[in-house]
N, C-alpha and C positions, 0 to 999 in steps of 0.2 A: 503494499499500499503506499502510496505517495500522500504527503500532506501539503496544501497549499494554503499558506496564511495570507489573508487580504488585508494589506495595511493602506488605508487611504483616508480621505475626508480631512476636514479642517477642524472638526470638534469645536464649532462655534458655541455650542451650549455651555462649555466651560470657559468662555471668555471671562476675565483677561488672560488667563494663563495659557490657553490654546490660542493658536492664530494659524494662518495659512501655512507656516513652516513648522510649527509644533503642534502636532494634532494631540487630542486627548490621551492617545495610547503612550505618549512619551512622557507624561507628567509624573514626576517621582513622588507620589502621596500615599503609596500602600506600604506596609511594613513587611520586609522580607526577612531573609536569614540574619541572625545576628541583630534584629532590630534595625538593620539598614533601610533606608527608604528606597523603594523600586517602583518602576512604572509598570503599566499593565502589559507592555510588550516583553519587559524582562520578566514579569511573572509567569507569562504563558509559555515563553521560550524555555524557562527553567522546569515548568511542568512536562513540557514535551520531553526533555531530557529524562525526568524522573521516571516515566512511563516506557522509555525506550523508543519514543517517535521522533526525536529531534534529527538523527541522521537521514530520516526520510522526508525531511520538511524543507521547503523553500517559502520565501516571502515574496508575494507580488506587491510591488510598490510604485510610487511615483518618483521621478528625478528629485523633486524637491525633499524627499525623506530619506534618501540614501546616506547622507551624512549623519542624520540623527540615529538611523539604525546601526550604523558602523560605530558611532560614539557609545551606544548603550549595549550593543551585542557582540561587538568585536568586528574586526575587518573581515573575517573569514566566514561570516554569516552568508549563506548562499540567497542572492536577490534575483528576482525577474523584474526588470525595470521598464516601466511603461514610459514612452518618449513624450506623451501627453496624458493628461487626465480625460477619460472617456466615461466608463461606468463599469458595473461588475461583469457584464457579458464579455466586453472586450479584454478585460484584465483576465478573466479566467481562460478565455480562449487563447490569449498570449501564454499563459502560464502551460496550459495543456499542449500547446505546440512546442514549447521549449522542452517539456519532458518527453515528448515524442521524437523531436529531431536532435537536440542537444544531450537529453539525459538518457537515451536508448531505452525508454519505456516501452513495453509491450503494449498492444492495443487492449489486451485483456486486464492490463494493471489497472486496479482501482485508485481512483484518485479523490480524496476527501478534502473539502474546502471549509474554511472556518474563518470567522472574523479574528483579528489579532487582539481583541480587547474584552473577551468574556470573563467575567469573575466566576470562577468556578472550582469545585474540589478536584482532586487528581483523578478520581474515579470517573470523571466525565470523559475522560480520555480513553478509558476502558470502553466506553460505549462507542467511541469513534471508532476503536479497533472493530466492534460488532458490525459496523456498517458494511464492512467486506462480505462477511458471511450472509447478511441479509440480502444484499445484491445477488450473490451467487445462488441461494437457494430459492429466492423469489422469482429469480429471471426477470427482475424490474429493470427499468432505464435509470432511475434514481432512487436513493435510499436517504432519508432525512432523520435528524434527531429531533424530537418534540419534547419539550420540558413540560412536566406535570404542573399545572398552575397551582398557585398558592392562594391566589385571590382573583377576583374578575378584573382585569387590568384593561384599561382602554389604550394602554402605550403600545401593546404588542400585537403581532399578527397572529392568527390561531390556524393550526392544522386540525382538520375534522377528519378522523379516520372512519373507515366503514364499520369496524368493530374495535372493541378495546378488550385486549386480552391480558392486560397486566404487563409489568415492566419487563419481564423476561422474553417477550415475544414482539415481533414486528407486526404492523397491521398495514394494509393497503389504505391509500389516502382517498377520502371521497371529494373533498374541496378544501379551498383556503378562504379564510375571511380576514380582511385587513383592517386592523384596529377598530373593532366595534366599539359602541358605548358600553358602560359597565353592566347595563341590564342585559343587553344582547350577549356580551360575554359570559355572564353568569348562565344563561341558556346554553351557550356552546359548550362550557365546563360540564354541564350535567349531561351533555352528549358525548363526553369524553374527549373533548378537544384539548389540544396541547398548544403550548406557547412555540411559536416559530423562531427558534435561536439562530437561524441563518447557517446551520451546518448541514451539508449534504455530501452525497458521494455518488460518483458514476464511474463506469468503466471508460477508459481512455478513448477506445473506439467510438463510443456513443457520440462524444464531443467531436471527434474527427469527422464522424459522418454528417453531423449537423454543419460544420464548417463546409464540406464538400456540397451539401444540398443548398446553402447560400452562395454559392460560388467564390468562397473565401479560401485563401491559401492555408494549408494546415502545416506547411514547413516554416519553422521559426522565422528564418530571415526574410521570407517573402512576407509573411503576416506583419512583422516588425516595420517593414518599408511601408506598408499600407495602413498602419495602425491609425494615422489621423483621419483616414476615410471611413472607418468603422463607426457604425451608429452608436450615439451615446444612449444606451439602454441597459437596464438591469438584467441581470441573469435571470431573476424571477420572471420578469415580463417575457423575455426572449426564449427561455427554455423551459422553466418549471411548469408555468401556465400551460404550455403546449405539450406536455408530456402526459401521456395516459398511464402508463404503468409505473407508479411511484408508492413506495412504502415508507413508513415511519417508525422509528425506534423510540420508545418512550424512555425518558430519563427522569428519575424521581428525586435526584439530589439538588443540592444548592445550585443555584444559577442566577445571575444578575447582569443587567446591562447598565454598566457605570457611565452613562452618557450624559448625565445631568448632574448639577451639584448636589441636589438633594439625594441621589443615590450614591454618589461618590463619598460623600462625607459620612455615610452610614458605615462605609468599611474602612474608614481612617481610624488607625489606633490612637491616634492623639487629636484632641481638639484644637491644637495650635501647631502650625509649622512656620517658623520664622520668627522675626523679633516683634514683640509687642506684649499686651496684656489682654486677656479676658477675664472680667471680673466674675466672683461667684455667683452673681444675681443673673447673669447671662446664661440661661439654660439652653442646652442644645444648640449652642452658638459655635461655629467653626471659623477660625481665622487662619488664612494662609497667605503669607507675606513674603515676597521674593526680594523686596527692597531692603536697603540698609537702615532705613528710618523706622522708628517704632510706631505701631498702630495699637490704639487703646479702644477697647469695646466695653461699654458701660451701660449695664441695665436693659439690654436688648436681647431677647431670647428668640430662638427657631429661626436664625439668620446664618447667612454665610457672608463672610467678608473676605474678598480675594483681591490682592494687590500685586501688580506687576508692572514692568516698564510699559506695558501696553495700555494700562488703565487700572481703574479701581471699581470693583463691584460690591455693592451693599445690597443684598436680596433676601426677603422672606424665602426659605427652603423650598416651600411648595410652589411658589411662583417662579422660582429661578429658571425652569426650562424655557420660559418666554424670552430669555435674554437674546437667543437667535433672531428672533424678529426685530429686535431693536437695534443690534449693532450693524445692520446693513448700512446705516448712515455713515459709519466709520470708514475711511478710506486710507489709513495710516499705514505705513510699512511696519512689518514685524520689528519689534524692539529688542527681542532676545531670540538668539538661536543657538542650537548645539551643532557642532559639525564634528567631522571625523577627527579633527585635530584638537578640539577642545570646545570653546563656547565664545560668543560676543554679545555685549549689551550695548545698545545706543544710549548714550548720555544726553545728546543734543542734537538737533538738526534745524537748521536755519535756512530759509530760502530768501535772497534779497530781490529787490525789484529789478535790478540791472542784469540778473541772470545767474549770478554766482550762488553756490551753495557751500555751506560749510556743515560737516557731519562729524560728531564726535563720538568714538566708541572706547569701551574698555574691553580688551581682548585677552583671554586666558588660552594658553597653549599647554597641552599635557606633556609631562616629562617625556622625551623620547619621540615625540610626534614633531610634525613640521607643516607650516603653510607651504603651498606649491610655490615653484618658482614662476613668477608671473610679471605682466606688465599692464598699465593702463593707458587709456587713450584720452580720457577726458577728466583725469584728476591728478593731483599731486597730494602727498601724504607726509605727515611729520609723525614720527613714533617715539614715545618717551618710555623707556623701560622702567617699570616701577617694582618688579618682584623677579627673582630667579636669574639665571644664566643661560645663555644660548649662543648660536652661530648664526650671523646675519651675512646673506650673500647680496650683494650689490653689483650689477653689471661685471658679473663673472669673477668677483673677488669675494673671499670669505673671511670674516674677522668675529672675534669674540665680542660679546655684549653683556653688560651688567647693569643693575639697577643705576639710574641717573643718566645713562648714556641717551642722547637724542640723535635720531636717524632721519634724514632727509631723503625724500624720493620724490623726484619730479616725474612729469608726464613722460611715459616711454621707458622709464628705467626698469630694468629687469631686477627682481628682488625677491626675497624669501627669508625665512627664519625658521631655525630649529631649536626646540627647548631641550636643553640638558638637564635642567630641574623644572619644575612647574614654573612657567613663565607668564608675567603679566605686563601689558603695556597699554598706553593710552594712545590711540590713533586719531589724528584730526586730518580728515580729507577736506580739500578745497577744490572747487571745479564747477563745471556747467551740468553735469549729468550723473549724480552720485547714486548709482544703482549696483546691485551686486552683479549684474551681467557684464559690467565694464571690467572685464578680467579676461586676459589671454594668457593661458596656462602653458607653460613651456616644459617643465617637468613637474612630476607629482612626488617622486621620492627624494629624499635627500642623498642617497647614493648618487642618482643621476646628476644631481647638482654638483656633487663633490668631484664626480668623474669629468663633467664638463668644464669646471673651473680649472682642475689640473691641466686638462687638455689645452686650455687657453693659455695658460702659463707657459707651456712648453712650445 
């Protein structure tokens, strides 16, 4: 069996900590081993390892999340990268074509697809293993996992089986109902309906046959080249709702979608992360503060206070899911990002009437990692080293740097830096188009930089 984890979305319901670059699955707010904070993606990747499925797993994601995944899971994590964001059908099709063309998977290989951010017990993954036998013995085209509901929720879709045989058996699927009101949900539960948790499996050959029917290539390189032309449509609409032979496996354990502040705070081990004070009179109140300034919460109950470089949220927990509807008016650049080499935080951004901009960042580079050797077309930069030691390359020459050093980089200069210890510096950009896309990367690894600079010397 092959496992495909879908990592996408912007997680706007968890604003201001989540943004277009840092989706909800990357927020380190859950308690992991040795009481260290971990993210949803770190949690599920560890769970796959604990049940022996990690070596069979790949992550399908967009270009914007690659650095974050490398930062949190390591540079060796297997990724299938979408060249542009489409929807779940194109993403799953691309992953299937990769497994077929590049992974040498057989057409009768079972592929299980699941979101990267469910909050579940380890035994949930034992049920994922059962999807393979359910497909084989039922001769169905799709097998799903349905969660036994604990209350009539209007937040989830429902799978209505033909008959309910208990948790050890699979059932054929009668129909799907998408997010009914609570009264209708109660009626569905009485019929044995299950929450649709977005987990399903198919034989690789089934999806290849669908691609053929649609006139789409099933070889990875060809599908990748045509990816931008694929329809933006979900796998549910394009495949699941058009498939007749579907079975579902019931799961009776703990499962939760941590997609909103009210559900996420229920699983946080502490009511406070970051600097500040929550007074005793503030009951069921959570403070999450990513800034270095203290935040005080006094006499307010049942609220979440979330503070990040992107903004400040103070919300009643039950009303917090509505944040997605409100933040559409904001069009600011992400103010904090994690990268494969470390992180950066925007401290200030000013645009002047005459066209010039000034952008100030605080940048952290993890020991042993490096920024790419690069150049810019529209900006100059000044770096002030404030912590740690490193090696700085400028126009094919390398020198050591330490706290207090000031580094001048003009438009077109080739430059890069490697951290020998954890390194931090303040960067001031000046130019006319201060965007992340104004980067021409020459070398990615420091070994390449060293070899190039040595060759220039000779």
